[in-house]
N, C-alpha and C positions, 0 to 999 in steps of 0.2 A: 710337676707336669701340668698342661693345661687341664681343666675340667671337661672340655668339649672334645680333645683329641686324645687318642691313645698314646702310650709311650712311644711305640715304633714310628707313629705317623708324624709326632712332634720333632722327634730326633731326626727323622728324614727331612721334614721340612726346614728345620735349622741347618742341616749340613747342605741342602740345596742352595740355601742363601749365601753360602761362603763360595766365592768365584774362584774355585780352586783349579785353573785350567793348567795342565802340565807346563813347566814345573812349579807353578806357583802354589804355595800352601794356602793361601786365600782364607785363613781362618778355620779351615775344617779341622785340621789335627789340634788347634788349640781348643776348639770346641770339645772334641772327644777327650782331650786331656782333663779338661775341666769337669766333665761328666763322670769320667770313671775314677779320677783322684778323689772326688766327693764321696764315692762308694768304697773307698779303701783301697783300690788299686795302686801299686806302683808304677809310675809312667815315666818313660824316657824316650827322648825325641832325637835320636842320632842323626846327623847331617852327613851325607857321603858325597865324595866328589871323584871325578875322573877325567882324564884328558878329553878334551873336545865335547865334553857334555855339561850340561848346567848342575850346579849343586842341587841336592834334593834333601828335603826333610822327612823323615818317617817317623813312626811311633810304634813303641812296643810298651804294653800295658799288662801287668801280670797280678794275680790275686792267688792266694792259697799256698800250699807246699806240697812237694812229694808228687807221686804218681798216683792215678793217671794224670798226665798233663795234656790236656786239650788245648789246641790252638785254633783261633778263627782268624783267617787271613783275607785281606782285602785291600782296596785302593779308594782314596778320597779324591784323587786327581781325576779330571774329566777332559773329555775333547772340547776344542772351541765350539761355541753356540752356532757360528756361522752368522748369518744376517738375522740379528734379533728382531728386526722388524717384521720378519716373517713368522715369527711366534706367536700364537694365539694368547699365551700366557709368558711373561717374561722368564728367560732361562735360568735366572738366578733369584726369582721372587718366591718360589715355593708355593704357588697358589694352589688352592684346593677349589675344584670346580665340579659339581654334580657327582661327587665320590671319587674325583679322579686328582691325584697329586701330580702337577706339572713342574718340570724344571730339568735342566741338564744333570745328569747322574741319578735321577729318579729310580732307574732300574739297573744302571751300569755306573758304579754300584753303590751309591750312598744309601738307597733303600735297602740293600741286603746287610749293610753295616748297621743300620738303624734297627732292623728287625733282630739282628743278633744282639745288639746292645741292650735292647728292650728285655730279650729273653734271658740274658746273662744276669742283669741286674734282679729280675724278678726270681730267677733260680737262687740267687745269693740271699735275697730277702727271705725266701722260703726256708733255706736251710741254715744260715747264719753259722753258728759255731759247730754244726753237724757236718758241714761240707769237709770232705777230705778229697785232696788232690789240688790241680792247679788249673786255672782257666787264664788264657792269655788272648790278647789282640795283637796281631802282627799286620800292620797298616802301613802301606807305602803311597807316596806321592809321585811314582813313577812308573806307572803300570801302561799308562796310554802313550807314553813317550818312548825314549830310548831303552828304557828297562835295564839301565845300567847301574845308576845309583839308587835302587830301590830294595825289592825283596830280596834279590840274591845276596847283596852285601849285608842287608838286615838280618837274614838267616845266619851267614857267617859271623856276624857280630854277636847274635844272640848265643850261638855256639861257644863262641870264645868266652862268654860270660858265664858258661855252665849250663845253659838250658838244654834240656833234652826233651823232645816233644813225642807223645804217643801216637797223635793223631791229629788230623787238620781238616777243616771244611773251609773251602774257599766260596765266598758268597757271590760268585759272578752269575749273571742271569742265563740259567741252563735250560729254562723250560721254553719250548717253542711255541705253544699255544695256550696252555693253562697251567697253573700252579699244580705241580704233581706229576707232570708229563715224564720228566727224565731227571736222573742223577749222572752226573758224568763221573765215572769211575777210571777214567784215563783219557788220554789225548795222543792224537798222531804227532809224530816228529814234524820238525820244519827246517828246511834248509834253502837258503837263497844264495844266488851267485850271479856274477856278471861275465859274460863272454865277450871278449874284444878281438877284433879283426882289425889289423894295421894294413894300410895301403899306402899310395903316394897320391898326394893332392895334384890336380891338374885342371886342365881347360875341358869342358864336356865335349868341345868340337875336336879335340885331339886326345882321344882315348889311349892311342899307343904311346903317349907320353905320361900316362898316369897308371895308376892301379887301383881300381875301384874296390874297397873292401866289402861293399854291401852284399854282392852276390855269394861271396864266400861266407858271410855271416848268416845269410838266409838259408844256405845249405846245411850249416852247422845246427841252427835252430830248428830246421825242418825235421832233421834226423832226432833231435831230442822230443820233438813233439809228437812224433811218430810212435815213441816206445811205450809199450805196455809193460810196467814194471812188475805187477802182479795183479792177481784177482781178488784181493782181499781175503779175509778168513772170518771166522765166527766171532772173532774180537774186534776187528777193525775193517773200515771201509778200504777199497783199493787205493794205492798210492797214485797221486796225481801231480803232474807237472804242468805249471801254467807259466807262459811267457806273459811277462807284465809290461815291459817296455822294449822299444826298439828305435834307438836314437843314433843320430849321426851330428847333431849339432849344426846342420848346414840349412841356411835359409836361401841360398843363391840357386838358381836354375842352370847356371852355366859352370860350376864348379864340381869336380869329382871330389868327395871328402877324402880326407887322410886316414880316418879310422870311423869304425862304427861298433856299436856295442848293443847287447841286449841283456836284460835282466830277467830273472826267472825265480820261481818259488816252487818248492816241493813239499806237499804234505804226505808224510810216508807212515806206513805202518811198522808192527814189530817184526815183519820179515827182513827189516834193513836196520842197519845202524848208521849214524853219521858217517862213519869211516867207509863202510861198504858202499854207501850210496854215493859218495864223492867218486870212489874208484869206478863204479858203474858209470856215472855221468862222464868222466874222463875218458872211459874206454870208447863211448858212444861218439863223443867229439873227435876222438883220435881216429876212429874208423871212418868218420865222414870228411875228415879234412884231406885235402890234397897235399903234396910234400911241400909245395911252394907257398901254402898259406900260411900267414904270420898271425896267430892266434894264440890267445892265453884265456885262462879262467881264474877268477878270484872268487873264493867261497867267503861270504859274510861270517863274522864271528859270533853271531848271536843264534846259530843253529842250535837245535834241542833235538834230543832222541825221543821217541815215543815211549809211553809208559803204561801200565796197568796196575791198578791197586786191587789187592786182593785180601785185604784186612776184613775179615767176616764180621768181627763185632761192629766195627765202624759202619761197613755197609748195612748190615742188618738193622742196627739201631736208627739209623737215618731213613731207610726204607719202610721201616714199620712206623715211624714217626709221621712220614708223609702220607702214607695210606691211612693212618689213624685220623688225620686231620682233614684230608682231602677226599677220601673215599677212592682215590686212584693207586694203583700200583705202578710205581715209576719204572720206566725202562732204564736199564743200566747201559749208558751210552759212552762212546769213545768218539763221537763226532765233533764236527765244528773245528775251530782254529786252536790258537795255543792260549795260555794263560800263565799267570805266575805259579801255577801248580807244578810246571815244569822245574822250577827250581825246588819247590817244597818236597818233592817226591825223594831227593836226595838226603832228607832228613828224617822224614816220617811218612807213613801212608796218608794219602790225601785222596779226597773226593771233592766234588764241586756241586753246590745246589743254591740256587737264588731264585729270583723273580722271573717272570716271562719277559723275554728279550725282544719282542717285536718291535719296540721303539728305541732301542739303544742306538745313539749316535744320530738319531734324526731329530728334525725340528719338531717342537712339541713332545720331547721324550716325556713319558707319563707311565703312572701305575695306579690302578684302583687302590684306594687305601684299604679296603678289605684284604688285598693280597698282602700288604705290608703285615696286617695284623694276623693273617693266617700263617705267614712265613715266621713270624715271631712265635707263634703258637707250635710250629714244627720244630723249629729251633729249641724251644723250651722243653718240648716232650723228648727230643733227642738227648739234651743234656741229662734229664732225669734217667733215661734208659742207660746212656752210655756210662756214667759214673756209678750206676747200680750194678752194671755187668763187669766192670774192669777190676781187677786185683787192686787193692790199695797199696800206697807206697809208704 
C-alpha cells in the first residue's frame, strides 16, 4: 500500500478507477481477486445468465475453515455517471481533494468494500495461524441493475458448493447524516405491479364510437391511492403505495387510446406478506371496477418480503464496535428501500452498515477519507468481537 494513503482509502480509490457500470465488470472484480488472492483467499468468479438479462460476473472469496463463518456482502457495480462534464472531479478518477475522495461508487458501495477489505486483511495479519473460523466476501456486479444474475444466484451457487454462513454484513451506505447513525436490522418488503385497462381506439370527436380506458384506470388508481394499509408498528414504518407512472402511449390530441396502464410500487412492513398484499390489492381494484371495465393486473416477479434480523450476537458486536469507534449509539433501523439483504436473509442472519449515503447516485459522489478509515476500524473491531464471542467449529 501507499506510504501516504491508508489501506482503506487506497483500495477505495483503485476500485473507483474501475468503470464498472452495471453490468460491466470494469476491472473491479479483477482488482479484488488480485488483492485477496495475494493474502491467501481462495477466489472464484462465477458468471450467471438468464433470459432477457445481461450476463454478470460475480466474486466469492474465502479464507479459513469451519465455524463461525462470517460473510461480507456487497457490489462493485455502480450506476451511470450521467453528464461527466458536470462532475467537479472525474467520476472514475478517484481524486482526493481536501480530505474527500470523489468518484462514482465512493459510498455506494466501493468505499464499504474497501473498508472491509482493509479490516479483514489487518485482522488476518494480526491473527495468522491463531484465526479459527471462516471469512468470506460475496460480491456481485448486478445490484444496481436487474439483480437477477447477482447475489441471489451467487448465494445459491455457494450453498451448492457446501458453504454455510453464520452471519453477514452488507456494506451499503446506511447512515443518513454521520457515521454511526444507524444499523439496518431489517427492510420493508417491496411489491411492484402494472394495472392495465383496455378500451377501443377512436376519434376524439366521436366518443360514442370508442371506449376511452383512461377514466376507468383513473378510478382504479384513485382507489389504490386512497388506501391506508396499516399504521406501522414498533419495528417498521407504515406500508405505503406510490403510483410511479400513468401511460397511454398517445401523442395525438384527436385520438382516444386503446389502452392505458399505470405502474405502482408498495413498500410494506411485516404485517403483510407478498401473497396477502397481492390479494388485498386485487380486492381493492375489484371493488372499484365496474362490471364492464376490462382491466387486469400483473405483479413483477422481483417482489420481496420484509424481514427483521434478531441475531443478538451479530447486532451486539456491530453496535458496540460502532459506539466504541464513533461515540454514537446507532439506531437499529428498518427504513429505506431494498437491498441484496433481501436475498441473504434466506441463508443467514444479516444486517447492513456502511458509509453516509447523502451523495450516493449523485454528481460528485464522495466520502471523507476519515470515514473510510473509521469504517475500517469499526469493521475490524467487529471481527475481533464476533470471532471471540462465537463458538468455534
